[in-house]
C-alpha positions as CSV (number, residue, x, y, z in Angstrom):
1,X,-4.9,4.8,-14.9
2,X,-1.4,5.6,-13.6
3,X,0.5,4.5,-10.5
4,X,3.9,5.4,-9.1
5,X,5.2,4.3,-5.7
6,X,7.1,7.1,-4.0
7,X,8.3,5.0,-1.1
8,X,7.6,1.5,0.3
9,X,9.0,0.1,3.6
10,X,9.0,0.5,7.4
11,X,10.5,4.0,7.2
12,X,7.7,5.4,5.1
13,X,5.1,4.6,2.5
14,X,3.3,6.6,-0.2
15,X,1.7,5.7,-3.6
16,X,0.6,8.1,-6.3
17,X,-2.6,7.0,-8.1
18,X,-4.2,8.9,-11.0
19,X,-7.2,8.1,-13.2
20,X,-9.8,10.0,-15.1
21,X,-8.1,13.3,-14.4
22,X,-8.0,12.8,-10.6
23,X,-4.7,12.3,-8.8
24,X,-4.3,11.1,-5.2
25,X,-1.8,9.8,-2.7
26,X,-2.4,6.6,-0.8
27,X,-0.6,7.3,2.5
28,X,2.0,10.0,3.1
29,X,4.5,8.3,5.4
30,X,7.5,10.5,4.7
31,X,8.0,14.2,5.6
32,X,6.2,16.7,3.5
33,X,9.5,17.9,2.2
34,X,10.6,14.5,1.1
35,X,7.2,13.6,-0.4
36,X,7.4,16.8,-2.4
37,X,10.9,16.0,-3.6
38,X,9.9,12.5,-4.7
39,X,6.8,13.7,-6.5
40,X,9.0,16.1,-8.4
41,X,11.5,13.4,-9.1
42,X,8.7,11.4,-10.7
43,X,7.6,14.5,-12.7
44,X,4.4,15.0,-10.7
45,X,3.3,18.4,-9.6
46,X,2.2,18.3,-5.9
47,X,-0.5,20.9,-6.7
48,X,-2.2,18.4,-9.0
49,X,-3.2,16.2,-6.1
50,X,-6.9,16.0,-5.1
51,X,-6.5,14.3,-1.7
52,X,-4.7,11.8,0.5
53,X,-6.2,8.4,1.4
54,X,-5.0,6.7,4.6
55,X,-4.8,2.9,5.0
56,X,-4.2,3.0,8.7
57,X,-2.8,4.9,11.7
58,X,0.8,3.9,11.8
59,X,3.3,6.7,11.5
60,X,5.1,5.2,8.5
61,X,1.8,5.8,6.6
62,X,0.7,9.3,7.9
63,X,3.9,11.2,8.9
64,X,3.6,13.9,6.3
65,X,-0.2,14.4,6.0
66,X,-0.7,17.5,8.1
67,X,1.9,19.7,6.5
68,X,1.4,18.4,2.9
69,X,-2.4,18.6,3.4
70,X,-2.3,22.1,4.7
71,X,0.2,23.4,2.1
72,X,-1.9,22.1,-0.8
73,X,-5.4,22.3,0.8
74,X,-5.8,18.5,0.4
75,X,-8.7,16.6,2.1
76,X,-7.6,13.6,4.1
77,X,-9.8,10.5,3.4
78,X,-9.8,8.0,6.3
79,X,-12.2,5.8,8.3
80,X,-13.2,6.9,11.8
81,X,-10.8,4.5,13.5
82,X,-7.8,5.7,11.5
83,X,-8.6,9.4,11.9
84,X,-9.1,9.0,15.6
85,X,-5.9,7.0,16.0
86,X,-3.9,9.7,14.2
87,X,-5.5,12.5,16.2
88,X,-4.6,10.6,19.4
89,X,-1.0,10.5,18.4
90,X,-0.9,14.1,17.1
91,X,-3.1,16.0,19.6
92,X,-1.9,19.4,18.3
93,X,-2.5,18.5,14.6
94,X,-5.2,20.1,12.5
95,X,-6.6,17.7,9.9
96,X,-9.3,18.2,7.2
97,X,-10.9,14.8,7.4
98,X,-13.3,13.3,4.9
99,X,-14.6,10.2,6.7
100,X,-15.5,7.1,4.8
101,X,-17.1,3.9,6.1
102,X,-15.0,0.8,6.1
103,X,-16.3,-1.7,3.5
104,X,-17.7,1.2,1.5
105,X,-17.4,2.5,-2.1
106,X,-17.0,6.2,-2.7
107,X,-15.8,8.6,-5.4
108,X,-13.0,11.1,-5.4
109,X,-13.3,13.1,-8.6
110,X,-13.4,10.6,-11.4
111,X,-11.9,7.7,-9.4
112,X,-14.1,5.1,-7.8
113,X,-12.6,3.9,-4.5
114,X,-13.5,0.7,-2.6
115,X,-12.2,0.4,0.9
116,X,-12.0,-3.1,2.5
117,X,-10.9,-4.5,5.8
118,X,-7.4,-6.1,6.2
119,X,-6.0,-7.9,9.2
120,X,-3.3,-5.7,10.9
121,X,-2.6,-4.4,14.3
122,X,-4.0,-0.9,13.7
123,X,-7.3,0.8,14.7
124,X,-9.2,-0.1,11.5
125,X,-6.8,-0.9,8.6
126,X,-8.0,-1.0,5.0
127,X,-6.9,-1.8,1.5
128,X,-8.2,-0.1,-1.6
129,X,-9.4,-0.9,-5.1
130,X,-9.2,2.0,-7.5
131,X,-11.4,2.0,-10.7
132,X,-11.3,4.6,-13.4
133,X,-14.0,2.9,-15.5
134,X,-11.5,1.0,-17.6
135,X,-8.7,-0.3,-15.3
136,X,-8.6,-1.4,-11.7
137,X,-5.7,-1.3,-9.2
138,X,-5.6,-3.1,-5.8
139,X,-3.4,-1.7,-3.0
140,X,-3.1,-4.2,-0.1
141,X,-0.2,-3.8,2.2
142,X,0.3,-4.2,6.0
143,X,-1.7,-7.4,6.5
144,X,-1.1,-10.5,8.5
145,X,-3.3,-12.9,6.6
146,X,-4.8,-13.3,3.1
147,X,-8.5,-13.4,3.8
148,X,-11.2,-14.5,1.3
149,X,-12.1,-10.8,1.0
150,X,-8.6,-9.8,0.0
151,X,-8.6,-12.6,-2.6
152,X,-11.9,-11.4,-3.9
153,X,-10.7,-7.8,-4.3
154,X,-7.5,-8.9,-6.1
155,X,-9.5,-11.1,-8.5
156,X,-11.1,-8.0,-10.1
157,X,-7.9,-6.1,-10.8
158,X,-5.4,-5.5,-13.6
159,X,-2.5,-4.4,-11.4
160,X,-1.8,-5.1,-7.7
161,X,0.6,-3.7,-5.0
162,X,0.9,-6.5,-2.4
163,X,3.0,-6.8,0.7
164,X,5.9,-9.2,0.7
165,X,7.4,-8.1,4.0
166,X,9.9,-10.8,5.3
167,X,11.6,-14.1,4.8
168,X,10.4,-16.2,7.7
169,X,13.7,-17.8,8.4
170,X,15.5,-14.5,8.3
171,X,13.0,-13.0,10.7
172,X,13.3,-15.9,13.2
173,X,17.1,-15.9,13.0
174,X,17.3,-12.1,13.5
175,X,18.3,-10.4,16.8
176,X,14.8,-8.9,17.1
177,X,12.9,-9.5,20.4
178,X,10.7,-12.6,20.4
179,X,7.6,-10.4,21.0
180,X,8.4,-8.4,17.8
181,X,9.0,-11.6,15.8
182,X,5.7,-13.1,16.8
183,X,3.9,-9.8,16.1
184,X,5.3,-9.5,12.6
185,X,4.6,-13.2,11.8
186,X,1.2,-13.2,13.4
187,X,-2.3,-13.0,11.9
188,X,-2.4,-9.2,12.5
189,X,1.2,-8.6,11.4
190,X,2.8,-8.7,7.9
191,X,2.8,-11.2,5.0
192,X,6.0,-13.2,4.5
193,X,7.4,-13.9,1.0
194,X,5.8,-17.3,1.1
195,X,2.5,-15.9,2.3
196,X,2.4,-13.4,-0.6
197,X,3.4,-16.0,-3.1
198,X,0.7,-18.4,-1.9
199,X,-1.9,-15.7,-2.1
200,X,-1.0,-14.5,-5.6
201,X,-0.5,-18.0,-7.1
202,X,-4.0,-18.9,-5.9
203,X,-5.8,-15.6,-6.5
204,X,-4.2,-13.9,-9.5
205,X,-6.9,-13.3,-12.1
206,X,-6.5,-13.8,-15.8
207,X,-6.5,-10.0,-16.5
208,X,-3.8,-9.1,-14.0
209,X,-0.6,-8.2,-15.9
210,X,1.6,-6.4,-13.3
211,X,2.4,-7.2,-9.6
212,X,4.5,-4.9,-7.4
213,X,5.9,-6.3,-4.1
214,X,5.7,-3.8,-1.3
215,X,6.8,-3.1,2.3
216,X,10.0,-5.2,2.3
217,X,11.8,-5.4,5.6
218,X,15.3,-3.9,5.4
219,X,16.6,-6.5,7.9
220,X,14.6,-9.6,7.3
221,X,14.3,-9.7,3.6
222,X,16.1,-9.0,0.3
223,X,14.6,-7.9,-3.0
224,X,16.1,-11.0,-4.6
225,X,14.4,-13.3,-2.1
226,X,11.0,-11.6,-2.5
227,X,11.2,-11.6,-6.3
228,X,12.4,-15.1,-6.7
229,X,9.8,-16.5,-4.2
230,X,7.0,-14.8,-6.1
231,X,8.3,-15.6,-9.6
232,X,8.7,-19.3,-8.8
233,X,5.1,-19.5,-7.5
234,X,3.7,-17.6,-10.5
235,X,5.6,-19.8,-12.9
236,X,4.3,-22.9,-11.2
237,X,0.8,-21.5,-11.4
238,X,1.2,-21.0,-15.1
239,X,1.4,-17.2,-14.9
240,X,5.0,-16.5,-16.0
241,X,3.5,-13.7,-18.1
242,X,2.9,-11.5,-15.1
243,X,5.4,-8.7,-14.7
244,X,6.8,-8.6,-11.2
245,X,8.7,-5.7,-9.6
246,X,10.1,-5.1,-6.1
247,X,9.4,-1.7,-4.6
248,X,12.1,0.4,-2.8
249,X,12.3,2.4,0.4
250,X,14.6,4.9,-1.2
251,X,13.9,4.9,-4.9
252,X,10.8,6.2,-6.7
253,X,9.3,3.5,-9.0
254,X,8.6,3.9,-12.6
255,X,5.3,5.5,-13.6
256,X,3.1,2.7,-14.8
257,X,0.2,3.6,-17.2
258,X,-2.4,0.9,-17.8
């Protein structure tokens, strides 16, 4: 399996996943032009994609899907809540939906995909586990709490992309409105660095070797804070062997093959 993160943050999110000869995007939250440029920066041909999977109906996850999907004739995989939410925000859009049930398993080409519920303030948000028959990847971002279901999905994977959105003190000391602070820190908001570290130190399985930290706030976090909080928790849990990287809003990640 291969994964490459094209963008991660509040201004746009997109992840390239490939396995068994099938290549997909998880979310397309940049413009189609920017997504195409970033794919090419990573050495990936946009025409090789077989579809786009949507985690939820917030614009930083779906911004480029209509144009990119139409240009490359890509099916858009989403649950009913996400599809309806996007259509309500884009009433003139034309979308080629492939609807899946939340908490279901389905196949896209040679990749097996498990969708599972996460807690976030969207219509019907999900995370994904991808399985190519040998390796498994968990993508779980934009969630306000680490539920037993999230921990169970992580426990089966070799690589994980997990939200580490904010430093709680930086968030509370910021100039943001109180309503926004409580939304972000709430049970349907975003995981803090401490939340993510507590989740992974408790749930990380023996076979997991790589952890990428996603969706960092540009105002209420720093890559060093996110990395150090996670690294310290994993060392304390006896998992100093796990490779931790922090993802970027502006820079394409390395292409990880596992």
